[in-house]
GUSE-588950 format. One line per field, with one value per residue (C-alpha): residue number from 1; residue in three letters; x, y, z. Coordinates in Angstrom, 1 decimal. Layout:
N
nr <- [NUM  ...];
rest <- [ALA  ...];
east <- [X  ...];
north <- [Y  ...];
up <- [Z  ...];
END
This chain:
89
nr <- [1  2  3  4  5  6  7  8  9  10  11  12  13  14  15  16  17  18  19  20  21  22  23  24  25  26  27  28  29  30  31  32  33  34  35  36  37  38  39  40  41  42  43  44  45  46  47  48  49  50  51  52  53  54  55  56  57  58  59  60  61  62  63  64  65  66  67  68  69  70  71  72  73  74  75  76  77  78  79  80  81  82  83  84  85  86  87  88  89];
rest <- [MET  TYR  GLU  ASP  LYS  THR  LEU  VAL  CYS  LYS  ASP  CYS  GLY  ALA  GLU  PHE  VAL  PHE  THR  ALA  GLY  GLU  GLN  GLU  PHE  TYR  ALA  GLU  LYS  GLY  PHE  GLN  ASN  GLU  PRO  THR  ARG  CYS  LYS  ALA  CYS  ARG  GLN  ALA  ARG  LYS  ALA  ASN  ARG  ALA  PRO  ARG  GLU  MET  HIS  GLU  VAL  VAL  CYS  ALA  ALA  CYS  GLY  LYS  VAL  THR  GLN  VAL  PRO  PHE  GLU  PRO  ARG  GLY  ASP  ARG  PRO  VAL  TYR  CYS  SER  GLU  CYS  PHE  ALA  ALA  GLN  ARG  ALA];
east <- [123.0  119.7  119.5  116.4  115.3  113.2  110.6  107.9  104.2  102.8  99.3  100.0  103.6  104.8  108.1  107.9  110.8  111.2  112.9  115.7  113.2  110.5  113.1  114.1  110.5  110.0  113.1  111.9  108.5  110.1  108.6  110.6  109.1  109.4  106.1  104.8  102.5  102.9  101.1  98.2  97.5  97.7  95.1  92.9  93.1  92.2  89.3  87.7  87.7  84.4  83.3  83.4  80.3  79.6  77.3  75.5  76.1  75.7  78.9  79.4  80.7  78.8  75.7  76.2  75.0  78.0  78.9  81.9  83.5  83.0  79.9  80.0  80.1  78.3  80.7  83.0  81.9  82.1  83.1  82.8  86.1  86.4  85.8  88.0  90.9  90.3  90.3  93.7  95.3];
north <- [102.2  104.2  106.6  108.2  111.5  114.3  115.5  118.0  117.2  119.4  119.4  120.3  121.4  119.0  117.2  113.5  110.9  108.8  105.8  103.7  100.8  102.8  103.9  100.4  99.4  102.2  101.1  97.5  98.6  100.9  104.0  107.1  109.9  110.3  110.6  114.1  113.7  112.5  109.4  111.2  113.3  110.1  108.4  111.5  111.5  108.0  108.3  111.3  109.3  108.6  105.2  103.3  102.8  99.2  97.6  94.3  91.8  88.0  86.0  84.5  81.3  80.2  82.6  84.0  87.6  89.7  93.3  95.0  98.5  99.2  99.3  96.3  97.1  94.0  92.8  91.0  88.4  89.6  87.1  87.1  87.2  83.2  82.7  85.6  84.2  80.7  82.2  83.8  80.6];
up <- [107.7  108.8  111.5  113.3  111.7  113.1  110.7  111.0  110.4  107.5  109.2  112.9  112.6  115.5  115.4  115.0  114.8  111.4  112.9  111.3  111.3  109.6  107.0  106.4  106.0  103.5  101.4  101.3  100.0  97.6  98.9  97.5  99.9  103.6  105.6  105.8  108.9  112.3  113.4  115.1  112.1  109.7  112.0  112.1  108.3  107.8  110.3  108.4  105.0  103.5  103.4  100.2  98.1  98.0  95.2  95.7  93.0  92.5  92.2  88.8  90.0  93.2  93.0  96.4  96.8  97.8  97.7  95.8  96.1  92.4  90.0  87.7  84.1  83.0  80.4  82.8  85.5  89.1  91.9  95.7  97.6  98.0  94.3  93.4  95.4  93.9  90.4  91.0  92.5];
END
């Protein structure tokens, strides 16, 4: 059903192969667009991202001090990752 495609990276202009397996994976995930960057450019782009700003909070369930990637507003409880997972289950 799927066949390998040769695409051109929009950053470096190099050709790269969008394999049949990758196309199937994209379809399973519901992705509509083909990749626009080669693997090396994708990795370089990820490496250059700014680190997330973390905020220290106290878990509303267990009282443990933890860090979250958002600034709590104060009107809702904030949980550590273990208590958050337990709340979802």
